[in-house]
C-alpha positions in Angstrom: 122.0 52.7 15.1 118.6 53.2 13.4 117.3 50.1 15.2 118.5 51.4 18.6 116.8 54.7 17.8 113.6 53.1 16.6 113.5 50.8 19.7 114.1 53.7 22.0 111.1 55.5 20.6 109.0 52.4 20.5 109.7 51.9 24.3 108.8 55.6 24.8 105.6 55.1 22.9 104.7 52.0 24.8 105.4 53.8 28.2 103.4 56.8 27.1 100.4 54.7 26.2 100.6 52.7 29.4 100.8 55.9 31.5 97.9 57.6 29.8 95.7 54.5 29.6 96.4 53.6 33.2 95.6 57.1 34.5 92.8 58.1 32.2 91.5 54.9 30.7 90.8 51.3 31.3 94.3 49.7 31.4 93.8 47.8 28.1 97.1 49.2 26.7 95.3 51.1 24.0 95.2 54.9 23.6 91.8 56.2 22.6 90.9 59.7 21.6 88.9 60.1 24.9 91.9 59.0 27.0 94.2 61.3 25.1 91.8 64.3 25.5 91.4 63.7 29.2 95.2 63.5 29.6 95.8 66.7 27.7 93.2 68.6 29.7 94.5 67.3 33.0 98.2 67.7 32.2 98.1 71.0 30.3 99.1 74.3 31.6 96.6 77.0 32.1 95.1 78.2 28.9 93.1 81.2 27.7 91.0 78.8 25.6 87.6 77.6 26.8 87.3 74.0 27.9 85.5 73.1 24.6 88.3 74.7 22.6 90.9 72.8 24.5 89.0 69.6 24.0 88.7 70.3 20.3 92.4 71.0 20.0 93.4 67.8 21.9 91.0 65.7 19.7 92.4 67.3 16.6 96.0 66.4 17.7 94.8 62.8 18.3 93.3 62.6 14.8 96.7 63.4 13.4 98.4 61.0 15.7 96.1 58.1 14.7 97.7 57.6 11.3 95.6 54.6 10.2 92.4 56.2 11.5 91.3 53.2 13.5 90.4 55.2 16.6 93.4 54.0 18.6 97.0 55.3 18.7 99.4 52.4 18.8 103.0 52.4 20.0 104.3 52.9 16.5 102.1 56.0 15.9 103.1 57.4 19.3 106.8 56.7 18.6 106.5 58.5 15.2 104.9 61.5 17.0 107.5 61.5 19.8 110.4 61.2 17.3 109.2 64.4 15.6 110.4 66.2 18.7 114.0 65.1 18.0 115.2 68.0 15.8 118.3 66.0 14.8 116.2 64.3 12.1 115.5 66.3 8.9 112.1 66.7 7.4 112.6 63.8 5.0 113.8 61.4 7.8 117.4 62.0 6.7 120.2 62.9 9.2 120.2 66.6 9.7 122.7 66.0 12.5 123.7 63.2 14.8 120.8 60.9 15.5 120.9 60.8 19.3 117.3 60.3 20.4 117.6 63.2 22.8 114.7 65.7 22.9 115.9 69.0 24.1 113.5 71.6 25.7 114.0 73.9 22.7 113.1 71.0 20.3 110.0 70.1 22.3 108.8 73.7 22.6 109.1 74.2 18.8 107.3 71.0 17.9 104.7 71.4 20.6 103.7 74.7 19.0 103.4 72.8 15.7 101.0 70.4 17.4 98.8 73.3 18.5 98.9 74.8 15.0 97.7 71.4 13.7 94.2 72.6 14.5 94.3 74.7 11.3 93.9 73.1 8.0 97.3 74.1 6.8 99.0 73.1 10.1 97.1 69.8 10.0 98.4 68.9 6.6 101.9 69.7 7.6 101.6 67.6 10.7 100.2 64.7 8.7 103.0 64.9 6.3 105.7 65.0 9.0 104.0 62.1 10.9 104.0 60.0 7.8 107.6 60.8 7.1 108.7 59.9 10.6 106.6 56.7 10.6 108.0 55.6 7.3 111.5 56.5 8.4 111.2 54.3 11.5 108.9 51.5 10.4 108.6 51.5 6.6 105.4 52.4 4.7 102.3 52.5 6.7 
């Protein structure tokens, strides 16, 4: 079951990278900070934040997404981020409920707010912690 779950999110991560890189990048199947920021600015809803504030927030989210700090988000890192939206997984990677790989709107909205909060020092530390937990749950130690 865990392999099916992991592979589902790996496929999701790979598709996400391919979409963002194809639309906002150079089609090299790598997700850079600039490509991520462009996608977030283009695909986000209207915001009361200035353009510079929106860019800074998107770049901050990318910095938390890029677990190994190499400037590129790979499919494992994206899979770990996407799996955070599945609320059936507990904070320690344990089963809080049935692992179904389904991301419900309420789950997405709650976690999306956490991504926005990651622009604060406290929120960023919490996101780093959860990203590492999910990465380790799916792929072992990073």
